[in-house]
Wavefront OBJ file of the C-alpha trace (Angstrom):
o trace
v -37.999 -8.794 -26.423
v -34.462 -7.730 -27.059
v -34.731 -5.087 -23.565
v -35.070 -8.931 -21.545
v -32.117 -9.953 -23.422
v -30.434 -7.198 -22.745
v -31.117 -7.462 -19.052
v -30.798 -10.746 -19.009
v -27.534 -10.231 -20.416
v -26.135 -7.551 -18.071
v -27.717 -9.483 -14.780
v -25.403 -12.584 -16.247
v -22.336 -10.803 -16.902
v -22.854 -8.820 -13.389
v -22.969 -12.677 -11.605
v -19.862 -13.656 -13.023
v -17.953 -11.049 -11.827
v -19.436 -11.231 -8.259
v -17.758 -13.344 -6.892
v -13.934 -11.511 -8.083
v -15.349 -8.365 -6.465
v -16.015 -10.580 -3.372
v -12.624 -12.434 -3.349
v -11.104 -8.663 -3.468
v -13.206 -7.425 -1.126
v -12.194 -9.934 0.932
v -8.787 -10.065 0.307
v -8.677 -6.236 0.797
v -10.303 -7.259 4.582
v -7.410 -9.547 5.356
v -4.319 -7.146 4.384
v -6.053 -4.769 6.216
v -7.014 -6.268 9.743
v -3.278 -8.184 8.895
v -0.894 -7.132 12.066
v 1.901 -6.934 9.723
v 1.939 -3.989 7.687
v 2.454 -3.899 3.749
v 5.554 -1.480 4.613
v 6.539 -4.320 7.059
v 6.380 -6.683 4.841
v 7.860 -4.780 1.617
v 11.047 -4.294 4.393
v 11.153 -7.502 4.827
v 11.723 -8.661 1.888
v 14.056 -6.376 0.211
v 15.887 -7.022 3.931
v 16.649 -10.774 2.401
v 16.848 -9.788 -1.258
v 18.806 -6.512 -0.777
v 17.339 -5.061 -3.258
v 14.394 -3.067 -3.251
v 10.266 -4.024 -3.351
v 8.699 -3.808 -7.107
v 4.957 -4.614 -6.352
v 2.925 -6.048 -3.408
v 0.134 -7.328 -2.454
v -1.924 -9.468 -0.236
v -3.036 -13.007 -1.223
v -5.906 -14.437 1.029
v -5.654 -17.911 -0.075
v -3.532 -21.061 2.325
v -4.529 -18.733 5.378
v -3.086 -15.265 4.129
v 0.350 -13.825 3.242
v 1.952 -10.806 1.792
v 3.399 -11.391 -1.843
v 5.925 -9.280 -2.813
v 8.017 -8.993 -5.802
v 11.817 -7.300 -5.327
v 14.683 -6.891 -7.951
v 18.054 -7.628 -6.868
v 20.682 -5.167 -6.069
v 22.193 -6.203 -9.366
v 19.191 -5.496 -11.236
v 19.832 -9.118 -12.717
v 17.060 -11.025 -10.621
v 13.583 -10.156 -9.596
v 11.621 -12.206 -7.259
v 8.650 -12.480 -5.342
v 8.766 -13.035 -1.201
v 6.519 -14.406 1.374
v 5.847 -12.651 3.732
v 3.866 -13.944 7.136
v 0.922 -11.350 7.932
v 1.036 -12.031 11.752
v 5.217 -12.406 12.297
v 6.531 -10.578 9.643
v 8.955 -13.121 8.855
v 9.935 -14.053 5.604
v 8.638 -17.394 4.755
v 9.468 -18.866 0.773
v 10.764 -17.658 -1.785
v 10.164 -18.136 -5.872
v 12.113 -15.987 -8.937
v 10.439 -14.234 -11.795
v 10.256 -13.851 -14.908
v 11.354 -9.879 -15.291
v 7.159 -8.457 -16.081
v 6.539 -6.394 -19.110
v 7.451 -2.544 -16.853
v 11.530 -4.116 -16.883
v 11.218 -4.064 -20.586
v 9.805 -0.670 -20.912
v 11.485 0.651 -17.978
v 14.718 -0.058 -17.033
v 15.970 -2.004 -13.716
v 18.249 1.269 -13.365
v 16.102 3.540 -13.371
v 13.897 1.853 -11.184
v 17.150 1.457 -8.689
v 17.829 5.145 -9.226
v 14.171 6.738 -8.116
v 14.670 9.426 -5.408
v 11.693 7.837 -3.924
v 11.074 4.148 -3.498
v 8.386 2.127 -2.649
v 8.205 1.787 1.303
v 8.000 5.768 1.133
v 5.871 5.976 -1.595
v 3.053 4.323 0.273
v 3.436 6.066 3.341
v 3.244 9.098 1.210
v -0.804 7.132 -0.488
v -1.696 6.444 3.138
v -1.339 10.028 4.124
v -2.992 11.255 0.982
v -6.054 8.735 1.556
v -6.018 8.700 5.168
v -5.906 4.609 5.461
v -4.019 1.500 4.879
v -2.262 0.063 2.170
v -3.241 -2.866 0.757
v -1.390 -3.551 -2.639
v 0.962 -1.251 -4.507
v 2.631 -1.613 -7.242
v 5.946 0.234 -9.462
v 4.927 2.226 -12.897
v 6.058 3.955 -15.952
v 5.993 8.067 -16.539
v 7.624 8.472 -19.292
v 11.319 6.907 -17.868
v 11.108 7.281 -14.652
v 8.854 5.572 -11.867
v 5.663 5.836 -9.929
v 3.694 4.040 -8.407
v -0.029 2.763 -8.026
v -0.885 2.395 -4.657
v -4.669 1.014 -2.907
v -5.417 2.473 0.195
v -8.087 0.489 2.339
v -10.057 4.157 3.372
v -13.993 3.642 5.368
v -15.152 4.611 2.103
v -13.488 1.855 0.357
v -10.731 1.358 -1.830
v -9.133 4.539 -3.236
v -6.676 4.708 -5.741
v -3.031 7.037 -5.058
v -0.643 7.443 -7.390
v 2.908 8.252 -6.705
v 4.802 10.246 -8.930
v 9.243 9.954 -8.755
v 9.295 13.022 -6.271
v 6.944 11.346 -3.442
v 4.236 13.620 -5.010
v 0.095 12.032 -4.597
v -2.715 12.240 -5.366
v -5.638 10.435 -5.832
v -7.561 9.156 -8.764
l 1 2 3 4 5 6 7 8 9 10 11 12 13 14 15 16 17 18 19 20 21 22 23 24 25 26 27 28 29 30 31 32 33 34 35 36 37 38 39 40 41 42 43 44 45 46 47 48 49 50 51 52 53 54 55 56 57 58 59 60 61 62 63 64 65 66 67 68 69 70 71 72 73 74 75 76 77 78 79 80 81 82 83 84 85 86 87 88 89 90 91 92 93 94 95 96 97 98 99 100 101 102 103 104 105 106 107 108 109 110 111 112 113 114 115 116 117 118 119 120 121 122 123 124 125 126 127 128 129 130 131 132 133 134 135 136 137 138 139 140 141 142 143 144 145 146 147 148 149 150 151 152 153 154 155 156 157 158 159 160 161 162 163 164 165 166 167 168 169 170
């Protein structure tokens, strides 16, 4: 009886998470097929902000868009920019509160990083032989590193890029 109960619980748990994984797959496919690449979306947001991007992901709701968070040049403001996946134009923005990684990693350390997000994405795409679909800054001791999801023919691979631009598959 307990074996049947455990199987039923496992099935229910799997069914509960199936919509989440399907939504992630849809978002990944939309990002992979967008006319504007993740790197181009980062460049558009950085041009608009005058600062450096910290995170980017593709949201497929409302027709789809790249959402790029960028830290201002002065390090005192974090803004999320919405980038159209077809034109590359910034279509909106929303000021954000500083996130947890900025309480652990000072904005100055991020701005002084040898490798910035666009270069980290290029290193990750080369390492995994695919197209980046999301990226974010991480803390590695007192310096930045990046976690980048790259869509490949074999699925999505997570790539870590250190402060010196060295990429490793996770």
